[in-house]
Structure formats: C-alpha cells, structure tokens
N, C-alpha and C positions, 0 to 999 in steps of 0.2 A: 835705483840700480836694479837691474833684472837679476833674480836669483838663478844660480847655475844648478842644473839638475844633479842629483846625487845618484850615480849608477848603483852603488851598494844598497841604497835605500829602495830603489826601484826593484832590484833583484830580490830583496827580502819580501817586498809586497807581492811579487809574482809567485814566490815560493809559498807564501801564506795562502794566496788565492788558489793555487794548485792543490794544496793539502785540503782546503775546505771543499773544493770541488770533488776530490777523490772520496772524502768522507761522506759527502752528500749522496754521491752515486752509490756508494756501498750501502748506506742506510736505506736508500730507495729500493734497491733490488732485494735487500734483506727483508724489508717490511712487506714487499709485494709478491715475494716468492710463494708459490703454491706448496702445500704440504706433501702432495703426491699420494701414492697408494700405500696401504699398510705393508709393513715389512714381514710381519708374521701372520699368515693366513690362519683363520680359525674355522673349525667345523661347526655344524648345526648343534652338536652336543655341547661343544665349548660355549657357544653363544647362549644355549639354554642355561648353563651353569652361571654365567655372568648375570643373566636376567633374574634367575631365582635368587641369587645372592643379593643383588641390588634391591629388588622389591621386598626381600625378606628383612631388610634393615631400614626401610624408610619410615617406619613408625617408631616413636619413642617407646621406651619400656613402660611408661605410664599411660600410653594411649591404648588401653585395653580394647576399647570399641573399634579402633582402627585395625588392631591386630586380628580381631574377630572377623572383620570384613576381608582382610587380606588372606586369611585362611580359607575363605570361601571364594577366592579369586584365583584363577589359573591362567597362565600365559604360556603357550606352547610355540616354540620356534620351529618353523617349517622349512625355511631356506635362507641362504645368505648370498649377498652380492656385494661388490666392492666399488667404492667411489674413488675420486682422485684427491680427497682431502683427509687422508688417513682415517677413512670411515668404512664401517661395515654395516650395510643395510640388512636388517633381519626382518623377514616377513613372518608374522605371527598370527595365531588364532587365540583370542582371549575369551574367557568365560568368567563372569562375575555376577554379583547380585545388585539389584536396583537400590543401592544404599541411599542415594539422594531421595528417591521416591518414598521409601519407607520412613526415613527420618523426617522428611518434610511433612508427610501425611500425619505423622504422630508427634510432631514437634511440640504442640501445645500440651499434649498428654505427658510427654517426657519432661518438659520444663515444670509442669504443675507437680508431677510426682517428685522431682528433685527438690523443688522449692518447699514442698510439704515436709520432706525429710530435713531440709535445712532449717525451716522454721521451728519444727518440733525440737530439734537439738538446741536451737537458740533459746527457746522457752524453758527447756530443761536445764539450761546453764552449761550445756556441753559444747566443747569447742569443735567446730566443723571446719575441716581443712579441705583443700582441693582434692586430695586423694580419696577421701570418703565420698565426696560428690562424684568423683570419677567412677567409683565402684557402682554407685546407684545408676548412673547413666549407662554403664556397661550392661548391667542386668536388664535394664529396660530395652536397650537396643537388641540384645541377644534374643529376647522374646519376640520382638517384631520381625527379626531377620528370617525366622523360620518360615514365614509366609511371603517373603520377598520374591519378586519376579526375577527370573534368571535373564541375564543379558549376555549375548554372544556376538562375535564379529571378527573382522580382520583388521590388523593394524601393523604398521611398519615402525620398528624401533631402530635406533642408530647407535652403534658402538664405535667409539673413537679410540685410536691408538695414541696414547700420550706418553710423556716421560715417566709417569707413575704407573703405566700399564694400560690395559684395556678398560675403558670406562663407558658405562651406558648413559646416554643423554636422556635425562628425565625432564622433558618439558611438562609443564603443569597440565596442559591439555591432554597429553598422553596418559599421565598418571590419573587424571580425573576420569578418563574413559575406562581405564583398566580397573579402577576401584569403584565403579558404579556412581561416579559423581561425588566422591567423598570431599574433594577440595571445594567444590561449589557449595555443598551443604554446610561445610565448616565455616565458610565466610558468612553464610546466612545465619548460622547459630550465633556467631560473634556479634551480629547486628541486632539481635533480640534485646529489647530494653524493658519489656513488660511481660508479666506472667499472670495468668488467672489463678486466684487463690480464694476459695470460699465465696465465689461469686463476685469478687472484686479484682480489678486490674492493678497489680502491684508493680511499682517502678523498681527495677533491679539494676539500674545504670551504675550505681555506686557499690553494688554487691560483687566486688571483684572475685572473691573466693568462689561464689556460685557460678558466675559466668566463665571464669577461667577453668574451673573443674569440668564444666560441660563441654567447652570447646576443645580442651586438651584431650578429652577422652577419644575424640575421633580425628584429631589433627594429624596431618602428615607433614611434619616440618623437619624431619631428620635427614634432609637431602638438599642438594643444590640444584636449582632449575637452570643454572647457567650452562651454556655449551662448553664441554671440555676443550681446553686449549691444545691444539695440535701443532702449533707453530714452532719455529726454531727459537733459540734462546733470545734473540733480539725481539722477535715478534711477541714472545711470552712476556718479556719485560715491558714492552710497549702496551700490550693489552692489560697487564696488571696495573700499569700507571693510569691508563684510561679508566679502568673500572674503579680504581681508588679515587681518582679525580671526580668521577661522576657521583660516587657514593658520598664523598665528603662535601662537595660544593653544589652540584647540579640537582641531585635528588632532594626533593622537598624544599628546594630553594635555600639550602643551607648557607650559600654564599652571602645571604642577607645578614647573617650574624657578623661577618667580617665587614660588610659595608656599614652597618649601623655602628659597629665598634670603631671603625675608622673615623666616622663622623664625630663620635664622642671623644676619641683621642685628640683629634685636631682641635676640637672646641676647648678641651681642657688645656691644651698647650697654648692656644691663643689667649685665653683669659688669664691663665697663670703668667704668661709672658708680660701682659699688660700690667698686672699687679706687681710683678717682679721689677719691671722698669720703674714704676712709680716709687716703690719702696727703695729700690737701689739708688736712684737719683737723690731721693730725700736723705737717705743715710749718708751717701757720699758727700753731699753738701754740708751736712752737720759736721762730719769728721774733718773735712777740709777746712771748714771755718775755724774749728777748734785748733787745727794744726797751724793755720796761718795767723790767727788773731788771738788765740788763747781763750776765746769765749766759748759758750755752750758746753762747758766741761761736763755738767751733769748729763746732758743729752748724749754727749760723746761716750760717756761710760755705759749708758743704756745700749747704745748702738754696738759697742764692743762686746757686751754680753750677748746680745742678739746674734752677732756674727759668730761668736765662739760656739754657741749652741747649735745654730743652723749648719755650720760648716764642720762641726765636730761629731755629729750624729748621723746615722744612715737615714736616707729619706724615707725608706720603708717603715722604720721605727717611728719617725715623726708622723707619718700618715696614720699609723695604727693608733698612736697615743692621741693625736688630734681628734680623730673621729670617734673612737670608742670611749675615750676618757672625757674629752672636752665637749664635743658637738653632738654626740648621740643622745645624751640626756636632754638636749635642747631641741631634738627632732629636726636637726639640720640635714638637708638632702645630701646624699653621698657625692653627687656631682659637685655641689658647692664646696663640700669638705675637701675634695680632691683639688679643686682650683685654689682654695685657700692654702692648703699644705704646699703644693708645688710652687705657688706664687711666693710664699714666705721663704721657701728654700732657695728659689731662684734669685729673690731679692738680695740675699746675702752675697751671692757671687757677683751679681750685677753691681752691687755697691762697691766692691773692691775693684772691679774693672773700671768703673766710672771714677773712683777716687784716684786710681793710678793714672787715668787719662788727664784728670784735672791737675794733678801734681806734676805731670810731665810738661805742662805748658810753662814756658819761660816766665820767670817772675817779672821780667821787664814789661810783659803785656799788662800785668796788673798795675804796675807803676804808671804805664802809659795811659791807662784808663783813668786812674785817679788824677793824673796831671791834667786831663781834659775836663775835670770837674765832675766825673761820675762817682757816685758813692760805691761802697763795697758790693752791694747787691747788684746794681746796674753793671758794674765792671764784670762780675761773674756771668751775668746773663748775656751781655753783648760782646764780651771779649774772650773770656776763658772757656765757657761751656761750648760754644760753637766749634772752637779749635779742638777741644778735648773730644767732643762727640765724633768728629771726623776721624780721629785717631783710634777710638775704641769701637767704631762701628763693626769692623770684622770680628772682633772678640765678642761683641754682643750677639752677633749672628751665630757664632759657634756655641755660645751659651744656650741659645734657643734650640739648637740641634741636640745638645745634651738634655735639655728639658723635655724634648719630644721623646727621647728614649727612656728617660726616668719615669715618665708618666705611665709606662707599662706596668708598674706595680700597683696601679689604682684598682686592679681587680681584687686585691687583698681585702678591700672593704666592700666588695660587691658591685663596683662600678662596671657597667657593661661596655668596657673599652675594647680595643682591638685584640688585646691578649685574651680577655674574657671570651670574646667571640670565637677565637680558635679553641679555647678550652671547652666551650659548649659543644662545638662540632666533635671534638675528641671524645667527650663523654657520651655522645649519641652513637657514633660510628665505631668506637673503640679502636680508632686508628691514631697512632702517635705521630707518625712521620708527616703525613700530608698536611694536617691542620697547622702544626707548629712550624713547619717549613714555610707555609703560606704566610703566617704572621711575620716570620723573620724576613721573608722576601719583601713584604709590604713596607716594613720598617726600613729595610735597606734601601728600597727605592725612594722613600721619602727623604732619608738622610742624604742620598746621592743628589737628589734634586736641590735640596737646601744647600749642600756643599758647593754645587755648581753655581748657584746664585750668589753665594758668598765669594767665590773666586772671581766671578764677573764684577761684583761690587769692589773687591780689592783692586782689580786691574783699573777700573774707572777712577778710583781714588788716587791710585798711583799716577795716572795720566794727568789728573788735575793738579798734582803737586808740581808737575813740570811746567 
C-alpha cells in the first residue's frame, strides 16, 4: 500500500532547510567580509612610538647580545598611508650594524672562546649554566661589534588595528633586515655541532648548556611573527580554530600520533575481544553444565571466583596490577599485557551474557536432542548453542563497544594507543582543547559506526525470527 505524505513532516523539513540555508549564508558573508579601513588614524609620531615600543621588547631579558645589537639599530618612521584591511603602512628608514657578518666571520673564535671557558669550569669542578655562557658570548660579541659595518636602507612596516589595539606586524624577514641578519645568524649558531679546541674538533651536540647559552644570547624569540588578526568575532574564532588545528595536527605531521594510536587501539580491541569470546564461552559452558547436571563443581567454583574478581574491580586497577606486578618482571610487552588484561575483563562479561543466552533456551530443546540419541555435548553444540548465540549476538556486539572505550586506559602503562596519541600532541603544543576533543570525536565516531552495525544486525535477526 502506498504511504500517504505527511504535510507536517514536510513543513518541518522545509523549516530546517531554510534555517540551515540562512545560517550558511550568514557564516559565508561573515567569513568573507573585508576588515575595512582603520577607525582611528595615527600620526607619524604615534607610529614611531609603536615601532620603538615593539622593537624594544622583542629580545628576552637574558638575550644580552641581542639587546646590544638592538641598541645599535634605529628605525625612523617617515610617512604613513592606509589600506583597506585595518592596516597602516609605515614607510621607514633603518640603520643597523652587520650583526650577521660580524658573528659569522668570528663564529669559530666565539665558540672556541666560550668552549674554553666552559671546559675550564668543568675541569675545575665548577657548575656552568646557560647564564654564565651567555655573559661570555655577550662580551665577545660587543668587542667585535665595534668594527661592524653599518647597514642602512628603506623598509615598509605594517601596523594593524585589532581588538587589543594597534599592533606592529613583525615578519621574520623584516626583523632580520632591521637587526642586521640576527635571525639568520641565530639559526646558523643553533646548527653548529663542533668546535675547535686545542687543535681538535670537539663534538658539542649533547652539550645543551653550551649551545643553548650561545644561541639564547642573540635570539629574538620574544615576539610573534604571525599577522595580527583584524577580522570580526566570527573571523577571529575561525582563524583561531584553523591555527590551532594546524599547530596540533598538520605541523610536523602530528596527526600521525592519532593514526598510529588508532591502529593500536583497534588492535587491542580486536585481540582482546577474541580472547574474551574464548574465555566467555568456556566459562559459560562450565557454569551451565554444573547448573544443569551438577557436574564440574570445582571448575564452577573457580569460574565464580574469576567472575567476582573481574566484575568487582575497576579495569584500570586490573591493568596496573597485571602489568607492573605480574608481567613486568617477566619482560612482557605492554601491548600484550593490555590485550591480556582487557581480554580477561571482557571474558567475565561475555561469560554471563552467554550463560544467560544458554539458560534462556527452552529445556525441551535439550530433551529433544537427547531423545534423538545425541549425548550432552552434542546436544549443546548442535541444538542449544546455535539458538543461544542468535539471542546473545546483539549483547555481545554491545560488549565489544564497551571494550573499545575501556581500552582507552591502556596509556596508563605506556601503550601508545589513541588516548596516548592525543596526550603526546598536548604535551608538545600545550593545547588542551584540540587534541583531547579530537580523541573524543574519534572514539565517538567508532562507537557510532559499531552501534549502527549492531542495529542493522538486530533488525536482520528480528526479520529472520518471522
């Protein structure tokens, strides 16, 4: 019979479609709208104040060498013009010293001098920290800067009007130009791995105190090279989301932590599920046999104890005890330990599911099998278990969904699962929201897929019953 259309249902669909369309159009125009001109015009003198204040704060307090170079650098604002993206273009003349040339030409001498100081302190039993190294580098650089070549030129700087006020856009290339190549030479210093000392080439790759002290002396890291955000609230939120997404997942291929962790999680779930099914069916058969025939009483007592312990204690506690107390002294791999723990835990729940399914089969089925000449074992295999399995299949599938989620505690013993992947990203980027939400979304997607498969399975089983 042909179904009649429901006018109310159609109306609801039209309303939902209209709301989605309106929201989509609103978001499109909000995200693509231009920022426009600045609302508060600034003078050349005000632009000069912003430039002086910004460049005066880009060196850390410990970067004495960089501060020395900045004191020998001058940027003079000459004129301002305005763009259509909340920006002020400031034409400037700059004057600085050839820091890159001086430090590069004398890099070997500086590194040898600093290493000599470092080695003498080590031989004398004195502790050498990065601050002491920093002071040595500063003294060396100041001596060479006196003969440094002066650099002059013209440059355009951009000041943006943001919610936080007027902000100078410090591109790395502009900062490098205005400081005589300080950023370029800092990168070069960080890549130095050997130094000449007493006619020998000494490897300083692992001497972090020495290398850090030298690099930090001239580093300019106390600023952001990202373009200030001049967009509206929606654009800023979207840009922040994109930046966070890129930093957490795209940059340095950090998404691979999640992919590898997902593979580990699925592997643990699969093998633990197989172990759980095997143990569950074995225990269920023992308990049902004892309940029906009174036999296997000793084994039934062991199974009851196992079920009580596994179902009465948290899986995380089981995992920690199993690995650190039982398996770690035997040098058992963490992955195998996780599979064993989750398999044992799942087996307890599978056993009760299977036992309930077997006991739900009508006793007449057993009597029918025995009347046909089958013994107890064959009656269970050919008559009872197939009927019970059909009844418990949806419950087993739901148990596997639970097992998937419970496997997230495997990171407590150092298994590189999905949760551990998110925590690794979090430890590198210091971002709490994005990595943890990504882990939650992946788990949610997996559970939704499995839930859908279970619902399809239940519908097919229901049809077969008819």
